[in-house]
VEXKOL-836121 format. One record per residue: residue number from 1; x, y, z of N, C-alpha, C in turn. Coordinates in steps of 0.1 Angstrom, whole numbers, plus 2048, in hexadecimal, padded with zeros to 3 digits. Atoms other than C-alpha are relative to their C-alpha. Layout:
// VEXKOL-836121
NODE     i   neast   nnorth   nup   caeast   canorth   caup   ceast   cnorth   cup
NODE   NUM       X        Y     Z        X         Y      Z       X        Y     Z
...
// end
This chain:
// VEXKOL-836121
NODE     i   neast   nnorth   nup   caeast   canorth   caup   ceast   cnorth   cup
NODE     1     806      7F3   808      666       D4D    2A8     808      80D   802
NODE     2     7FB      7F4   802      677       D6A    29C     7F6      80C   802
NODE     3     809      7F3   7FC      666       D89    2AA     808      80F   7FC
NODE     4     7FB      7F3   802      67E       DA6    29D     7F8      807   7F7
NODE     5     806      7F8   80A      66D       DC3    28A     805      804   7F5
NODE     6     7FD      7FE   814      687       DC5    26B     810      7F2   803
NODE     7     7F4      808   801      6A6       DAC    260     80C      80B   802
NODE     8     7F2      7FB   7FB      6CA       DB1    271     805      7FB   7F5
NODE     9     7F3      803   808      6E7       DB0    25C     80E      7FF   807
NODE    10     7F9      7FC   7F9      70A       DAC    267     80D      80B   7FA
NODE    11     7F5      7F0   803      721       DCE    269     80C      7F9   7FB
NODE    12     7F4      803   807      742       DC4    255     80C      80D   80C
NODE    13     7F6      7FC   7F5      761       DD2    26C     802      811   7FA
NODE    14     7FC      7EE   7FE      767       DEF    255     7FA      80E   7F8
NODE    15     80D      7F5   803      745       DFD    251     804      80B   80A
NODE    16     803      7F8   7F8      742       E1E    261     7F7      7FD   80A
NODE    17     80E      803   7F6      723       E0E    271     807      7FA   80E
NODE    18     800      80E   7F4      736       DF3    283     807      80E   80B
NODE    19     7FC      7FA   7F4      744       E14    29C     7F5      807   804
NODE    20     80C      7F9   7FB      72A       E24    2B0     804      803   80C
NODE    21     7F9      7F4   7ED      732       E3E    2D1     7F1      803   803
NODE    22     80A      7FE   7F6      71C       E41    2EC     805      815   801
NODE    23     805      7F5   7FF      710       E66    2F4     80B      803   80C
NODE    24     7FC      7FF   7F6      727       E60    312     811      800   7FD
NODE    25     7F0      802   80A      749       E59    2FC     803      7F0   802
NODE    26     7FA      80D   801      749       E35    301     803      7F7   7F1
NODE    27     803      806   80C      74F       E22    2E4     7FA      7EF   7FE
NODE    28     803      80C   804      73E       E04    2D4     7FE      7F9   7F0
NODE    29     7F8      804   80F      742       DEA    2BA     7F1      7F5   7FB
NODE    30     80A      803   800      726       DE5    2A7     800      7F0   7F6
NODE    31     7FF      80D   80B      720       DC1    299     7F6      7FC   7F8
NODE    32     80C      802   810      6FF       DBA    288     7F7      809   805
NODE    33     802      7FA   7FC      6E7       DD4    286     7F3      800   7F4
NODE    34     80D      7FE   806      6C2       DDB    279     7FE      80E   805
NODE    35     804      7F0   7FC      6AC       DF9    279     7FE      804   809
NODE    36     80A      7FF   7F6      69A       DF2    297     80D      802   813
NODE    37     7F9      801   7F3      6BF       DED    2AD     80E      7F9   7F8
NODE    38     7F0      805   802      6E2       DDD    2AE     801      7F6   80D
NODE    39     7F6      803   7F5      6F8       DC5    2BE     80D      802   803
NODE    40     7F5      7F9   7F8      712       DD7    2D1     80E      7F8   805
NODE    41     7F9      808   7F4      731       DCD    2E2     80B      80D   801
NODE    42     7FA      7F2   7F8      744       DE7    2FA     807      7F7   80B
NODE    43     7FB      803   7F1      759       DE8    31B     7F9      809   807
NODE    44     803      7F6   7FA      741       E04    326     7F5      7F6   805
NODE    45     809      809   7F8      726       DEF    33F     7EF      807   7FB
NODE    46     80E      800   806      702       DEE    32D     7FB      7F6   807
NODE    47     80C      807   7F4      6E6       DE5    346     7F5      801   7FA
NODE    48     80F      800   808      6C5       DD8    336     7F5      80E   807
NODE    49     80B      7F9   7F9      6AC       DF4    339     805      80D   802
NODE    50     7FE      7F2   7FF      6C4       E0E    338     800      807   7F2
NODE    51     7FB      7F7   80F      6C1       E2C    31B     80A      807   7FE
NODE    52     7F6      7FD   808      6DB       E33    308     800      80C   7F5
NODE    53     7FF      7F7   80B      6E4       E53    2EF     80E      7F9   7F9
NODE    54     7F5      80A   809      6FB       E3F    2D0     801      80B   7F6
NODE    55     7FE      7F7   80A      70A       E55    2B6     801      7F3   7F8
NODE    56     7FC      80B   808      706       E3C    299     805      808   7F6
NODE    57     7FD      7FD   80D      716       E44    275     7FA      7F5   7FA
NODE    58     808      80B   808      6FC       E35    25E     800      806   7F2
NODE    59     803      7FD   810      6F6       E3B    238     7FD      80D   7FF
NODE    60     802      7ED   7FE      6E9       E5F    241     804      807   807
NODE    61     7F3      7F7   803      705       E68    24E     7FE      7F8   813
NODE    62     7FC      806   7F4      70C       E68    277     7F4      805   806
NODE    63     80B      802   7FB      6EA       E62    28F     801      801   80C
NODE    64     800      802   7EF      6E3       E69    2B1     7F2      7F7   803
NODE    65     80B      805   801      6CA       E52    2B7     7FC      7F6   812
NODE    66     801      807   7EA      6B8       E46    2E2     7FF      7F0   7FA
NODE    67     7FE      80F   802      6BE       E21    2E4     7FC      7FC   810
NODE    68     801      806   7F1      6B2       E0A    301     805      7F3   7FF
NODE    69     7F9      810   801      6C8       DED    30A     7F2      7F8   804
NODE    70     80A      80C   7F9      6B1       DD1    309     804      7F2   808
NODE    71     7FC      807   7F9      6C8       DB8    311     80F      801   801
NODE    72     7F1      7FF   7FC      6EC       DB4    31F     80C      7F2   804
NODE    73     7FC      809   7FB      705       D9C    328     80C      801   7FC
NODE    74     7F0      7FC   7FE      72B       D98    332     806      7F6   7F4
NODE    75     7F5      804   809      740       D8D    312     80A      7FD   800
NODE    76     7EF      800   802      760       D8A    318     809      803   80F
NODE    77     7F8      7FD   7FA      778       D8C    333     810      804   800
NODE    78     7ED      803   805      79C       D9B    331     805      802   812
NODE    79     7FA      7FA   7F4      7B4       DA6    34F     7FA      809   802
NODE    80     7FA      7EE   7FA      7B2       DCD    34E     7ED      802   7F6
NODE    81     808      800   805      78E       DC6    33E     7F1      7F6   7FD
NODE    82     80C      808   800      767       DBA    33B     7F8      808   7F1
NODE    83     808      7FE   80B      756       DBA    319     7F3      7FE   805
NODE    84     80F      801   802      730       DBD    317     7FE      800   7F2
NODE    85     80A      7FF   80D      71A       DB2    2F6     7F0      809   808
NODE    86     80F      7FB   7FA      6F7       DC5    2FC     7FB      802   7F3
NODE    87     807      7FA   80E      6D8       DCA    2E2     7FD      80F   803
NODE    88     804      7F0   7FC      6D1       DEE    2DE     7F4      7FB   7F4
NODE    89     808      7FE   808      6AE       DF3    2D2     7FD      80D   7FE
NODE    90     800      7EF   800      6AA       E16    2C1     7F4      800   802
NODE    91     80E      7F9   7FC      68B       E2C    2CC     7FA      801   7F1
NODE    92     7FE      7FF   80B      68E       E35    2A4     802      7F6   7F2
NODE    93     7F9      802   807      692       E26    283     80F      808   7FA
NODE    94     7F0      7F8   804      6B7       E2B    275     803      7F4   7F3
NODE    95     7FF      80B   80F      6C1       E1F    250     80E      7FF   7FE
NODE    96     7F6      80C   7FD      6DF       E06    256     804      7FB   7F7
NODE    97     7FB      808   80B      6E0       DF9    232     811      807   800
NODE    98     7F2      802   802      707       DF6    22A     800      80D   7EE
NODE    99     7F7      7F7   80D      714       E12    212     805      7FC   7F6
NODE   100     7FC      804   80B      716       E07    1F2     805      7EE   801
NODE   101     7F8      811   801      728       DE1    1EC     80B      7FD   800
NODE   102     7F4      803   801      746       DD1    1F1     803      7FD   7F6
NODE   103     7FC      803   807      75A       DCA    1D6     80B      7F7   801
NODE   104     7F4      80E   7FC      76F       DA7    1DB     80E      801   7F9
NODE   105     7ED      7FF   801      797       DAD    1D8     803      7F8   7F2
NODE   106     7FB      807   80E      796       D8E    1BE     7FE      803   7F5
NODE   107     80A      7FC   80C      77D       D9F    1A6     809      80A   7F9
NODE   108     7F5      7F1   803      798       DBC    1A1     80B      7FB   7F8
NODE   109     7F4      802   80B      7B3       DB9    187     809      7FF   805
NODE   110     7F1      7FD   7F8      7D6       DB2    190     805      80A   7F9
NODE   111     7F8      7FC   804      7EC       DC7    184     80C      7FD   7F8
NODE   112     7F0      80A   807      808       DC1    168     809      80E   7FC
NODE   113     7F5      7F2   808      821       DD2    15A     7FE      801   7F2
NODE   114     802      7FE   811      81E       DE2    138     810      7FE   7FA
NODE   115     7FB      802   807      830       DD7    11E     80D      7F9   801
NODE   116     7F5      805   7FB      853       DC8    11E     80C      808   7FF
NODE   117     7F4      7F9   7FB      871       DD2    12A     809      7FF   7F4
NODE   118     7F6      803   80F      88D       DDC    10E     80E      7F8   806
NODE   119     7F2      808   7FF      8AD       DC5    10A     80D      80A   80A
NODE   120     7F2      7F6   7F8      8CC       DD5    122     807      800   7F2
NODE   121     7F2      7FF   80A      8E4       DE2    106     808      805   806
NODE   122     7F1      7FB   7F8      908       DE7    111     7FE      814   7F8
NODE   123     7FF      7EF   803      90B       E0F    110     80E      804   804
NODE   124     7F0      7FD   801      92F       E20    10A     804      801   80E
NODE   125     7F9      7FE   7F8      944       E1E    122     7F9      7F2   80D
NODE   126     805      80D   7F3      934       DFB    137     80A      7F4   7FB
NODE   127     7F6      809   801      94E       DE0    13B     7FD      7F4   7FE
NODE   128     804      808   809      945       DC3    128     80A      7F1   800
NODE   129     7F8      80A   7F9      950       DA2    135     7FA      7F8   7F2
NODE   130     800      80E   80B      952       D84    11B     80A      7F5   803
NODE   131     7FA      80C   7FB      959       D61    122     80F      801   7F3
NODE   132     7F7      803   80C      979       D54    111     7FB      7F1   7F8
NODE   133     805      80D   80A      977       D3C    0F2     805      7F4   805
NODE   134     7FD      807   800      97A       D1D    0F9     808      7F8   7F8
NODE   135     7F5      804   80D      996       D05    0E4     80A      7FB   804
// end
């Protein structure tokens, strides 16, 4: 049974929404988002029940939204860092629609050379090599 308040969507890596910042300065990588929350990855220790102020760049511009960490878990371990994934529940609705739409690169026309190049005509002073007549 799906109990979400609104449908979520995957956030592309090149969208401004994919990068969020905690008010304390920590970075968040937003993986998917909905109007009332987001799934984010960070090296910041995010504990369930903790309240955060998150700067999100949405269609409305930069928005500071109060969020509660609904769930959090260790996602990846590295020699020098621990990466966490956390489900953030926003206190208010945020417009997380994609700005515009993506145009696939295959649909764009490929650039072509304009016209045909002129044949090379020798200029005065050029040295011409002629093949000896066979005979």
